[in-house]
N, C-alpha and C positions, 0 to 999 in steps of 0.2 A: 540783505538786497537791497541796493541803491534805491532810492525815490528820488533823487537828484533828475532835473531835465536840462540839459540833456543829461543821458545817463554817462556816469562815473565810469571810465576803463577799467575792465577786469584785472584782474591781481596776476592772470595769466599771460598779458601782453605787455608789450614792449614799453606803452605808454601809461604803465600801471600808476608809477608817481605822479601821475595828474590827477588824482582822485583826490575828491575833498578829505582835508583833517577833519576828523568828527571828535577827536579827542587829544591834545596836546599836552606835552610834559617835557619842557624845555629844560627846565631842572635835572632832569635824567637823560636829555639827548634822544627822545623819541617821539613818535607821533603814530598814530592809529587812524589808518586812511579809509574811506568810507567801504573800498574793496576787500577788509580785513587784513591789508599789508599793514606790518608795522616798519615804518620808515625812521632810520636811524641818521643823526646829524653828520655823520661821516660818510652820508649817501648809501650805506649799506642800507638792507630792506630783509624781512625775515615774511615769507608767505605764508598765507593761510594753512597750506598743505605741509609745512615745516621746512619748504628749501629755503636757503639761504642764497642772498645774491650778494657778492662781495661789493666792499667800496668801489666807487668808480675815481675817486681821489685819494692820493695817500694822506695819510697822517703828517700832520707838521713835523714831527721827528722822524720822519723818512724821506723829507726832501731836501735835498742838497743845493747850498748855497749858489747862487749863479753869480755871485760876486768874488769868488774867491781869488786869490792873489798866488801865483804859483812862485 
C-alpha cells in the first residue's frame, strides 16, 4: 500500500509507471515501483497480478538504420 502523498498511481491504470521507485537494480535492468509493478529498462512491465506489459520501444537490435544508402 502506497504511503506517499499524493498517492502513487495504482498498478492497473495507464499512468502506473509514474509510481515511485522503491528498489532499483540498474545492473539487472529493472526497478520495483511503489505500486508493485516491476519496471524494466526496455519499458516493459510486470504487473503484480502476473500480467505482462510489452515494451513500448523496440530493442536497439530491432531498429532499422534511417541512414541506409540504396
